[in-house]
C-alpha positions, -999 to +999 in steps of 0.1 A: +435-681-436+416-712-444+386-708-467+358-734-473+329-736-497+302-762-490+268-769-505+251-782-474+219-796-491+198-775-466+213-795-437+196-827-450+220-856-443+228-874-475+216-899-488+186-902-464+178-865-465+166-862-429+173-827-414+204-829-392+222-797-383+249-815-364+262-833-396+274-802-416+285-785-384+307-815-376+323-813-410+329-776-407+344-779-372+367-808-382+381-789-413+387-759-391+381-732-416+381-695-408+356-684-434+329-707-448+306-700-478+274-721-478+250-730-506+215-743-505+207-727-471+172-722-457+162-694-434+132-692-410+099-695-428+064-707-422+070-743-433+081-765-405+114-775-420+125-739-427+147-728-398+174-701-395+201-725-406+228-698-409+223-688-372+222-724-361+254-734-379+271-702-367+264-712-331+272-749-335+306-741-353+315-713-329+318-689-358+302-657-345+299-637-377+272-646-402+251-634-431+223-650-450+217-639-486+182-648-498+179-657-535+143-668-536+113-677-515+105-714-521+068-718-524+065-680-523+073-677-486+103-698-475+136-681-477+165-699-495+199-689-508+236-686-498+253-678-465+286-669-449+298-679-414+331-666-402+356-662-374+367-630-391+345-599-385+322-590-413+323-552-419+296-551-445+274-576-465+250-574-493+228-596-515+231-591-552+204-606-574+215-625-605+190-615-633+167-643-645+171-651-682+143-637-703+135-655-724+146-688-710+165-709-735+174-740-714+156-772-707+167-777-670+150-765-639+152-727-634+157-709-601+165-673-591+200-670-578+222-644-560+257-634-551+266-628-515+292-601-512+310-594-479+337-571-468+358-587-440+382-572-415+416-570-431+404-555-464+392-588-478+363-593-501+344-626-503+318-635-529+296-666-524+274-678-552+255-708-566+251-709-604+220-722-621+218-754-642+211-737-676+237-720-697+217-687-699+215-686-661+253-693-659+261-665-683+241-641-662+258-653-631+293-648-646+284-613-657+271-605-622+302-619-605+325-600-629+307-567-621+313-573-584+348-586-582+375-565-565+410-563-581+429-573-550+423-595-519+392-610-533+378-646-530+351-661-550+336-694-541+306-717-545+288-744-564+290-734-601+273-764-616+299-767-644+330-788-650+364-772-649+368-773-687+335-755-694+341-723-714+315-705-692+344-701-667+369-685-691+360-648-682+365-657-645+398-675-652+410-645-671+409-625-638+412-650-611+433-680-600+417-714-594+429-728-560+426-763-577+460-755-591+474-766-557+458-801-559+484-828-562+459-849-581+426-841-598+398-840-572+360-842-576+333-828-554+300-843-565+282-866-557+299-871-524+294-909-522+310-915-556+325-882-568+330-880-606+330-843-613+343-810-599+316-784-598+326-765-566+353-738-567+374-713-548+389-686-570+412-658-558+427-626-572+463-629-585+477-611-554+465-639-531+490-667-525+475-703-526+492-724-500+472-756-504+438-768-514+417-799-510+384-816-515+381-840-486+360-871-496+333-866-469+297-879-472+274-856-452+258-834-479+256-846-515+286-823-522+321-827-507+335-796-490+362-777-508+389-760-488+419-737-495+446-722-473+455-687-485+481-661-477+466-626-480 
């Protein structure tokens, strides 16, 4: 099974930022993944540039199973969050809210986040998430993920907004394998036009065999896609 995580910048083609649904769809089709976790996804809202992006990409990529997990309403009324599109049937899906820090102790932009949890045919669990920029947000995200991990046949992916050596990841590394261990050389995922850091991840439970992994250097979003081939 080929897995892919991709922060699609709300289908705004980088660096010009014009809406272009065909650009991320082309990347997804060319990389030929079976299951794709998406970050920075918009859903249909009253603003003109808020469309049902999960449904649109699902159709453009011929991946019939889909789920949008709303984290927040931008401007109070425009849905925004994570999504999953898949060739593998989705048996159940849920949106798990990551608690907002209270009080806030960081200095960067704050945004309510969530974890998408899906059960796939074949007894596979997939979690898709997008961590915040501040450490207190990231700590809450890690705790939420840990509470929702399965012990076997579980995949965690997304944009974590931290570098691989950040200690915020240690509780996750204690329970999961990083597919980056299959890289032949160190690979970075952001920014896509001159990558200098890895902030996108695919983790798996110890029972899942990692066959290969890659971060193709593709400029469409501001993130490069991250893929992994797994044997479950």
